[in-house]
C-alpha positions in Angstrom: -8.1 -9.8 -4.0 -5.9 -9.0 -7.0 -3.4 -7.5 -4.6 -3.2 -10.7 -2.5 -5.5 -9.5 0.3 -8.1 -11.7 1.8 -11.6 -10.1 1.7 -13.6 -11.4 4.6 -16.9 -9.6 3.9 -18.4 -6.9 1.7 -21.3 -4.7 2.6 -22.7 -1.2 2.5 -22.2 1.5 5.1 -24.9 3.7 6.5 -22.2 6.2 7.4 -21.5 9.3 5.2 -18.3 8.3 3.5 -16.6 11.2 1.7 -13.0 10.0 1.1 -12.1 7.3 -1.4 -10.4 5.0 1.1 -10.7 4.8 4.8 -8.7 2.1 6.6 -9.0 1.2 10.2 -6.6 -1.0 12.1 -8.7 -2.8 14.7 -6.1 -5.4 15.5 -4.3 -3.5 18.2 -1.1 -3.4 16.1 -1.0 -7.2 15.5 -1.2 -6.8 11.7 1.5 -4.3 11.0 2.7 -5.9 7.8 -0.8 -5.9 6.3 -1.4 -2.3 7.5 1.9 -1.2 5.8 0.9 -3.0 2.6 -2.6 -1.4 2.6 -1.1 2.1 3.1 1.3 1.5 0.1 -1.3 -0.1 -2.2 -4.2 2.3 -1.4 -2.1 5.4 -0.9 -3.6 6.5 2.4 -2.7 6.3 6.1 -4.4 3.7 8.3 -6.4 5.0 11.3 -6.3 3.4 14.7 -9.4 5.3 15.9 -12.9 3.8 15.9 -14.7 3.6 12.6 -17.9 5.6 12.0 -20.1 2.7 12.9 -20.0 -0.3 15.2 -18.1 -3.4 14.1 -17.2 -6.7 15.7 -14.7 -9.4 15.0 -12.6 -7.4 12.5 -8.8 -6.9 12.4 -8.8 -4.4 9.6 -11.7 -2.5 8.0 -11.4 -0.9 4.6 -14.1 1.4 3.5 -14.3 2.3 -0.2 -16.0 5.6 -0.8 -16.6 7.7 -3.9 -13.9 7.9 -6.5 -11.9 11.1 -6.3 -12.9 13.8 -8.7 -10.5 16.1 -10.5 -11.4 19.7 -10.8 -10.0 21.8 -13.6 -9.9 25.6 -13.5 -10.5 27.7 -16.5 -8.1 30.6 -16.1 
């Protein structure tokens, strides 16, 4: 919301989410400006494939997964 996006719903996923952000464009290309802004703000590419679970009535789905971890090597 702080980035001027409208959040239609929030819920939990039963799918195994491993990346920090997964974004799906389900609008058939009708929301290209929003897709571009999401890619820029969240630093990831938007997928046009089907999400890992069934959805209805959504234009864009954003899944927030675990925060990225940084690994350090002791060499």
